[in-house]
C-alpha positions as CSV (number, residue, x, y, z in Angstrom):
1,M,-8.9,-30.4,9.5
2,A,-9.0,-26.6,8.7
3,L,-9.0,-24.3,5.7
4,A,-5.5,-24.0,4.5
5,F,-5.5,-22.9,0.6
6,V,-7.7,-22.1,-2.1
7,D,-7.2,-21.2,-5.7
8,G,-10.1,-20.1,-8.2
9,F,-7.1,-19.1,-11.0
10,D,-9.8,-16.1,-11.3
11,H,-7.2,-13.2,-10.2
12,Y,-4.2,-12.9,-11.7
13,N,-2.3,-14.1,-15.2
14,I,-0.6,-17.2,-16.5
15,A,2.5,-15.4,-15.8
16,D,1.9,-15.2,-12.0
17,L,0.9,-18.8,-11.6
18,D,4.5,-19.3,-9.8
19,K,3.7,-16.7,-7.5
20,K,0.7,-18.4,-5.8
21,W,2.3,-22.1,-6.1
22,T,5.2,-23.1,-4.5
23,S,7.1,-24.5,-7.5
24,I,5.7,-25.4,-10.8
25,G,7.2,-27.8,-13.3
26,S,7.2,-27.2,-17.3
27,D,6.9,-29.3,-20.7
28,A,8.3,-27.5,-23.5
29,G,5.8,-29.0,-25.5
30,C,3.0,-28.2,-23.0
31,T,1.3,-24.6,-23.5
32,S,-0.5,-22.8,-20.1
33,S,-2.9,-20.2,-20.0
34,M,-6.2,-19.0,-18.2
35,D,-9.3,-20.1,-20.1
36,T,-13.0,-19.5,-19.1
37,G,-13.7,-20.8,-15.6
38,R,-16.1,-23.6,-14.9
39,I,-18.4,-21.8,-13.1
40,S,-17.1,-17.8,-13.5
41,G,-13.9,-16.2,-13.8
42,Q,-10.7,-17.9,-15.1
43,S,-9.6,-21.5,-15.2
44,L,-6.2,-22.6,-15.9
45,K,-6.0,-25.0,-19.1
46,Q,-3.0,-26.7,-20.7
47,E,-2.9,-27.5,-24.3
48,R,-0.3,-29.9,-26.0
49,V,-0.6,-31.0,-29.5
50,T,1.7,-34.1,-29.4
51,N,2.2,-36.8,-26.3
52,G,4.1,-34.7,-23.6
53,Q,3.7,-34.1,-20.0
54,A,1.3,-31.0,-18.1
55,E,2.8,-28.5,-16.0
56,W,2.7,-29.8,-12.6
57,M,2.4,-27.6,-9.4
58,M,3.1,-28.3,-6.2
59,K,1.6,-26.3,-3.1
60,T,3.5,-26.5,0.7
61,Y,1.5,-25.0,3.4
62,L,2.5,-26.5,6.3
63,A,5.3,-28.4,8.3
64,S,3.6,-31.5,8.9
65,A,0.0,-32.9,8.9
66,T,-1.5,-36.2,9.7
67,Q,-4.2,-35.3,7.9
68,G,-5.4,-33.2,5.1
69,A,-7.6,-33.3,1.8
70,I,-7.5,-31.4,-1.5
71,G,-10.6,-30.8,-4.2
72,F,-10.6,-29.3,-7.6
73,A,-12.4,-29.4,-10.6
74,F,-10.9,-31.1,-13.4
75,K,-11.6,-31.8,-17.0
76,S,-9.6,-32.8,-20.0
77,T,-10.1,-33.8,-23.8
78,A,-8.3,-37.0,-23.6
79,Y,-6.9,-39.6,-20.9
80,T,-3.3,-40.5,-20.7
81,Y,-1.6,-41.8,-23.7
82,E,0.5,-43.8,-21.4
83,T,-0.4,-48.1,-20.6
84,S,2.7,-49.0,-19.4
85,Y,2.8,-49.5,-15.7
86,K,5.9,-48.1,-15.3
87,Q,4.7,-44.3,-16.2
88,R,1.8,-44.6,-13.4
89,A,3.7,-42.0,-11.4
90,D,3.7,-39.1,-14.5
91,M,-0.3,-40.0,-14.9
92,S,-1.1,-38.7,-11.4
93,I,-3.4,-35.9,-11.4
94,A,-3.1,-35.0,-7.9
95,A,-0.3,-36.2,-5.2
96,I,0.6,-36.0,-1.2
97,I,3.9,-35.0,-0.6
98,S,5.9,-35.9,2.8
99,G,9.4,-34.3,3.4
100,G,9.9,-33.6,-0.3
101,E,8.5,-37.3,-1.6
102,T,5.7,-38.2,-3.0
103,N,4.2,-40.8,-0.9
104,W,0.6,-41.2,-2.4
105,F,-0.7,-40.2,-5.9
106,L,-4.0,-40.3,-8.0
107,V,-4.2,-41.6,-11.3
108,L,-6.3,-41.2,-14.0
109,G,-6.2,-44.1,-16.1
110,G,-6.8,-44.3,-19.9
111,D,-10.4,-46.0,-19.0
112,G,-11.2,-42.8,-17.3
113,S,-11.2,-44.5,-14.0
114,L,-9.4,-42.9,-10.6
115,S,-6.6,-45.1,-8.8
116,I,-4.6,-43.8,-5.4
117,Y,-1.3,-45.6,-5.7
118,T,1.4,-45.5,-2.5
119,R,5.2,-45.2,-3.8
120,G,5.9,-48.7,-1.9
121,G,9.4,-48.1,-1.5
122,I,12.5,-46.5,-2.7
123,Y,11.7,-47.5,-6.4
124,G,8.7,-48.9,-5.9
125,F,7.1,-45.4,-7.0
126,I,8.8,-45.1,-10.3
127,F,7.8,-49.0,-11.4
128,G,4.0,-48.9,-10.5
129,G,4.0,-48.5,-7.0
130,V,1.3,-50.5,-5.0
131,L,-2.3,-49.9,-6.2
132,Y,-4.7,-49.3,-3.2
133,L,-7.9,-48.5,-5.1
134,T,-9.6,-48.4,-8.5
135,C,-13.0,-46.3,-8.8
136,G,-15.6,-43.6,-10.5
137,S,-15.8,-42.8,-14.2
138,I,-14.4,-39.7,-15.6
139,S,-16.5,-38.5,-18.7
140,L,-14.2,-36.5,-21.4
141,N,-15.1,-33.0,-22.2
142,T,-16.8,-32.9,-18.8
143,W,-16.1,-30.9,-15.6
144,H,-15.7,-33.5,-12.6
145,Y,-15.0,-32.3,-9.0
146,I,-12.8,-34.5,-7.0
147,E,-11.9,-34.8,-3.6
148,W,-9.3,-36.9,-1.9
149,Q,-9.3,-37.0,2.0
150,W,-6.8,-38.8,4.3
151,N,-6.0,-39.6,7.7
152,F,-2.8,-41.0,8.5
153,T,-3.4,-41.4,12.2
154,T,-6.4,-44.2,11.3
155,H,-5.1,-44.8,8.3
156,T,-7.7,-44.1,6.0
157,M,-8.6,-42.4,2.6
158,L,-11.8,-41.1,0.9
159,L,-12.3,-40.7,-2.4
160,H,-15.2,-38.2,-3.9
161,Q,-16.6,-37.7,-7.4
162,D,-18.8,-34.8,-7.9
163,G,-19.5,-35.0,-4.3
164,V,-20.7,-38.5,-4.0
165,T,-18.2,-41.2,-2.3
166,I,-16.7,-43.2,-4.7
167,G,-14.0,-45.4,-2.6
168,S,-12.4,-45.6,0.4
169,I,-9.4,-47.2,2.1
170,T,-9.1,-48.7,5.5
171,D,-5.2,-49.3,5.7
172,A,-3.1,-46.1,4.6
173,S,-0.4,-46.8,6.4
174,V,2.7,-46.0,4.9
175,A,3.0,-42.0,4.9
176,G,2.8,-40.7,8.4
177,T,2.6,-36.9,7.7
178,F,2.4,-34.6,4.7
179,N,3.8,-31.2,4.0
180,A,2.4,-30.3,0.7
181,V,0.4,-31.5,-1.9
182,E,0.4,-31.6,-6.2
183,L,-1.5,-31.4,-9.0
184,L,-1.2,-32.7,-12.6
185,G,2.1,-34.4,-11.2
186,A,4.0,-36.6,-8.7
187,A,7.5,-34.9,-8.5
188,P,10.2,-35.4,-7.6
189,Y,9.8,-38.8,-9.3
190,G,7.2,-37.9,-12.2
191,T,7.2,-34.9,-13.9
192,G,4.0,-33.9,-15.2
193,Y,0.5,-35.7,-16.3
194,H,1.3,-37.8,-19.6
195,F,-1.9,-36.2,-21.8
196,N,-2.6,-35.3,-25.6
197,G,-5.0,-33.1,-26.0
198,T,-6.0,-30.4,-23.5
199,L,-7.2,-30.3,-20.2
200,W,-8.5,-28.0,-17.5
201,V,-8.3,-27.0,-13.6
202,D,-10.6,-24.9,-11.3
203,D,-11.7,-24.2,-8.0
204,V,-9.0,-25.9,-6.0
205,Y,-9.0,-25.7,-2.1
206,A,-7.0,-27.9,0.5
207,L,-7.5,-28.7,3.9
208,A,-5.1,-29.9,6.8
209,G,-4.9,-30.1,10.5
210,T,-6.8,-31.9,13.1
211,T,-9.1,-28.9,14.2
212,G,-11.7,-27.3,12.6
213,Q,-13.3,-28.7,9.0
214,T,-14.2,-32.3,9.7
215,A,-15.8,-33.4,6.3
216,L,-15.3,-32.6,2.5
217,Y,-16.8,-29.4,1.5
218,G,-18.4,-31.1,-1.6
219,D,-18.1,-29.4,-4.8
220,V,-17.4,-25.8,-4.4
221,G,-16.4,-22.8,-6.3
222,I,-14.0,-20.2,-5.5
223,K,-15.6,-16.9,-6.2
224,V,-13.0,-13.4,-5.9
225,R,-14.3,-10.4,-4.4
226,L,-12.5,-7.3,-5.5
227,V,-11.7,-4.1,-3.3
228,E,-14.1,-1.8,-4.1
229,N,-13.1,1.1,-1.6
230,N,-11.1,2.3,1.3
231,G,-12.0,1.1,4.9
232,T,-11.5,2.4,7.9
233,T,-8.1,2.5,8.5
234,N,-6.1,3.0,5.7
235,Q,-2.3,3.8,6.9
236,G,-0.4,2.8,4.1
237,V,1.0,5.4,1.5
238,A,-0.1,5.2,-1.7
239,S,2.0,5.1,-4.6
240,A,-0.8,7.2,-6.9
241,G,-4.3,8.4,-6.2
242,D,-6.5,6.7,-3.3
243,Q,-5.3,3.7,-1.8
244,H,-8.0,1.3,-2.7
245,S,-7.5,2.4,-6.4
246,C,-3.9,0.3,-6.2
247,V,-5.4,-2.6,-5.0
248,D,-8.5,-2.8,-7.2
249,E,-7.5,-4.3,-10.3
250,S,-9.7,-7.4,-11.8
251,L,-6.2,-9.1,-12.3
252,A,-3.5,-8.4,-9.9
253,D,-0.4,-6.2,-11.1
254,V,2.4,-3.8,-9.3
255,A,1.8,-0.6,-11.7
256,D,0.6,0.9,-8.2
257,Y,0.5,-0.5,-4.6
258,V,0.5,0.6,-1.3
259,T,3.6,1.1,1.1
260,L,3.1,0.2,4.9
261,D,6.7,1.3,6.6
262,D,6.3,1.0,10.3
263,V,5.3,-2.2,12.3
264,N,1.3,-2.3,13.2
265,E,0.3,0.0,10.0
266,I,-2.9,-1.7,8.8
267,E,-5.0,-1.3,5.5
268,T,-8.1,-2.4,5.6
269,Y,-10.8,-2.4,2.6
270,Q,-14.2,-2.3,1.3
271,V,-15.0,-5.1,-1.1
272,E,-17.5,-6.7,-3.3
273,D,-20.5,-8.1,-1.4
274,M,-21.7,-11.4,-1.5
275,P,-24.8,-12.6,-3.2
276,G,-27.6,-13.1,0.0
277,D,-28.4,-16.6,-0.9
278,S,-24.3,-17.3,-0.8
279,E,-23.3,-20.3,1.1
280,I,-19.4,-19.8,2.4
281,K,-17.8,-22.2,3.2
282,G,-14.4,-20.4,4.0
283,I,-12.8,-17.1,3.0
284,Q,-8.9,-16.7,2.0
285,V,-7.5,-12.7,2.2
286,T,-4.7,-12.7,-0.5
287,A,-2.5,-9.6,-0.7
288,L,0.8,-9.3,-3.6
289,A,3.3,-8.4,-1.7
290,K,7.5,-8.2,-1.1
291,K,9.5,-6.2,1.1
292,T,11.8,-3.1,0.0
293,V,14.0,-2.3,3.0
294,D,16.8,-5.1,4.4
295,G,16.0,-7.4,7.2
296,A,12.8,-9.2,8.1
297,A,9.1,-8.1,7.0
298,L,6.1,-9.9,8.4
299,V,2.4,-9.8,7.3
300,A,-1.2,-11.2,8.5
301,S,-4.6,-10.2,6.7
302,E,-6.6,-8.0,9.0
303,I,-10.5,-8.3,9.2
304,R,-12.8,-5.4,10.5
305,H,-15.5,-7.3,12.3
306,S,-18.4,-6.0,14.1
307,G,-16.5,-2.5,14.9
308,A,-13.4,-4.0,15.9
309,E,-10.0,-4.9,13.9
310,Y,-8.6,-9.1,14.0
311,T,-5.0,-9.9,12.9
312,H,-4.6,-13.3,11.5
313,P,-2.8,-15.9,14.0
314,T,0.1,-16.9,11.5
315,S,1.9,-13.7,9.9
316,Q,3.9,-14.8,6.8
317,G,7.6,-13.2,5.9
318,L,8.2,-11.4,2.8
319,N,11.1,-11.7,0.5
320,T,12.5,-8.8,-2.5
321,N,9.7,-10.7,-4.9
322,F,6.6,-10.3,-5.1
323,R,4.6,-13.2,-4.0
324,F,0.7,-13.9,-3.2
325,Q,0.5,-13.9,0.8
326,M,-2.5,-15.9,1.7
327,F,-4.7,-16.0,4.8
328,P,-7.6,-18.6,5.3
329,H,-10.3,-18.1,7.4
330,E,-12.7,-20.8,8.1
331,N,-15.0,-19.2,10.4
332,D,-15.4,-15.1,11.3
333,P,-13.6,-13.3,13.9
334,S,-16.2,-14.3,16.1
335,D,-15.5,-18.3,15.4
336,T,-18.8,-18.5,14.0
337,P,-19.4,-19.8,10.1
338,W,-19.4,-16.7,7.5
339,T,-22.6,-15.4,6.1
340,P,-23.1,-13.3,3.5
341,T,-24.6,-10.5,6.2
342,T,-21.1,-11.1,8.3
343,F,-19.0,-11.0,5.2
344,N,-20.5,-7.5,3.5
345,A,-20.3,-6.0,6.6
346,A,-16.5,-6.7,7.1
347,E,-13.6,-5.2,5.4
348,F,-10.8,-6.7,5.0
349,G,-7.1,-6.5,4.7
350,V,-3.8,-6.4,5.9
351,K,-1.1,-5.6,8.8
352,K,2.6,-5.1,8.7
353,T,3.2,-7.1,12.0
354,G,7.2,-7.0,12.0
């Protein structure tokens, strides 16, 4: 597997949640906001004063894959208020999506246990699905780190809580591939996690594919490194001032910006250092961007490393609305694990590739 997506909720306002996640659901009685982060920065907070549903979030990040994983920090003041087996779809805190349908879902039960279900037929998902595993114990008002790994080639699943294996499945044979994951719900069959209280999510990562990282990361924290200065190459046009001053906000906004007009133009920046004792599992270069002319507009992340510039191999297309474009880099451009030394010496930015 390889790093496919991270979100620590630190660098944007709650109104921009749908600019980073592919789609989000909503419930009239649920209030979403940003709150103090688990380790630092911000976390996503959802509050409900009467029985209701959380605001689910789905992230599509590949065409299809047989192997993947998701990890996230979770805290809640109350367990689900549903007891009927028919509502299990709406009690899921994570789900695996295949071809637009939810095939597997991770349920937090009313007793604090974690259970894995599969949809189990056309209507099986709505009416409870098939139970494969129950394990673990989630305490209220306490941060826990949950990791769920699956391999539909070997038909196996692994579930971690706080860095420790709590359960496994050896016959997960229903789904063949997946293309998205979801938190706090199981759409389209369910809506959102049924809760009565307040819950938080933070430090999310997702893995996918058959190369790269082979094991779960364990309990990780997502740390944002902000732009501090211009880099070696700054070919874009700033809307005001220097280029770096247009993209250095602690919470992303579009009040000022940098425009890349021509193909192969590059912007790189110096960013905040990582502490010298950090263990870096991977990084994600993120840009809030849109196109302003007719036709296609493609961008990719650009990293200046050891005196040379490297372009991410997969460009992403822009549309006329601002969205976060995210480029994960599991290793540095020399294909070795990141260290604080190599990270702090590098520059990060974007290139217009088409």
